[in-house]
C-alpha positions in Angstrom: 40.7 48.3 54.9 40.2 47.5 58.5 41.4 44.4 60.4 39.5 42.0 62.6 41.3 41.1 65.8 40.8 37.6 67.1 41.9 36.0 70.4 45.5 34.9 70.8 46.9 37.8 68.7 45.5 36.7 65.4 44.5 39.5 63.0 42.8 39.2 59.7 41.7 41.5 56.9 38.0 40.9 56.7 36.4 37.6 57.9 38.2 34.4 57.2 36.0 31.7 55.5 36.4 28.3 57.2 35.4 25.1 55.4 35.3 26.5 51.9 38.0 24.2 50.8 40.9 25.0 48.5 40.7 25.9 44.8 42.7 23.3 42.9 45.6 24.8 40.9 46.5 22.6 38.0 48.0 23.0 34.5 44.7 22.3 32.8 41.0 22.0 33.6 39.0 19.6 31.5 35.2 19.6 31.3 32.8 16.7 30.8 29.0 16.9 30.1 27.0 14.0 28.9 24.1 16.3 28.0 25.9 18.8 25.8 29.3 17.1 25.2 30.9 15.2 22.4 34.0 12.9 22.2 35.3 15.2 19.3 35.1 18.3 21.5 38.0 20.1 23.1 37.2 19.4 26.7 36.7 23.1 27.5 33.8 24.6 29.4 32.0 25.6 26.2 33.0 22.5 24.3 33.1 19.6 26.9 33.7 15.9 26.4 30.8 13.6 26.7 32.5 10.9 28.8 34.9 10.9 31.7 37.1 8.3 30.0 37.8 10.7 27.1 38.9 13.4 29.5 41.2 10.9 31.4 42.8 9.8 28.1 43.5 13.5 27.1 44.6 14.9 30.5 48.0 14.8 32.2 49.0 13.9 35.7 47.9 16.6 38.1 45.1 18.0 35.9 41.6 18.7 37.1 38.5 17.1 35.4 35.2 18.9 36.1 32.0 16.9 35.6 29.2 19.4 34.8 25.8 19.4 36.6 23.5 16.6 35.4 26.4 14.6 33.9 25.5 10.9 33.8 27.2 7.7 32.6 26.3 4.1 32.6 29.2 1.6 33.0 28.7 -1.7 31.2 32.0 -3.5 31.6 35.0 -4.1 33.8 37.4 -1.1 33.7 35.0 1.1 31.7 36.7 4.0 33.4 40.4 3.6 34.5 41.9 6.5 36.4 45.6 6.1 35.6 47.0 9.6 36.0 48.8 10.5 39.3 47.3 13.4 41.2 44.3 13.7 39.0 41.4 15.5 40.6 37.8 14.8 39.5 35.2 17.3 40.7 31.5 17.1 40.3 29.2 20.2 40.0 25.6 20.4 40.9 23.4 19.8 44.0 20.8 17.2 44.8 19.5 15.5 41.7 21.8 17.5 39.4 25.0 16.0 40.9 26.9 13.8 38.4 25.9 10.1 38.5 27.4 6.8 37.5 25.2 3.8 37.0 26.7 0.3 36.9 25.0 -1.7 34.2 24.0 -5.3 34.2 27.5 -6.7 33.9 28.7 -8.2 37.2 32.2 -6.9 36.7 31.3 -3.3 35.7 33.8 -1.1 37.6 35.9 2.1 37.9 39.6 1.3 38.4 42.0 3.6 40.1 45.5 2.5 39.3 47.7 5.6 40.1 48.9 7.4 43.1 47.4 10.4 44.7 
């Protein structure tokens, strides 16, 4: 494999990709899909949970929750979702209209609470 020489003495194998972000490394990935998920599922890619709150309940600190494309939830009450695990990452898949959405219902106090660090 050849190298690419950049100014200031920097050499790279291939072309570095800037702005692609990091791939989170965590003990467990949990998947959520309101279209094809169920609360009784395992939280895996092929058997996702239906609601974010179920994934939060079952995950550990430092885990990653992935909301699949077109996931949608309506929050009707205060603290419908409480993020209470330190270092938890929640990632949404999809682009444009298929990005995950959260709709706050008619209750004035409908909310998402973040009560942990990181």
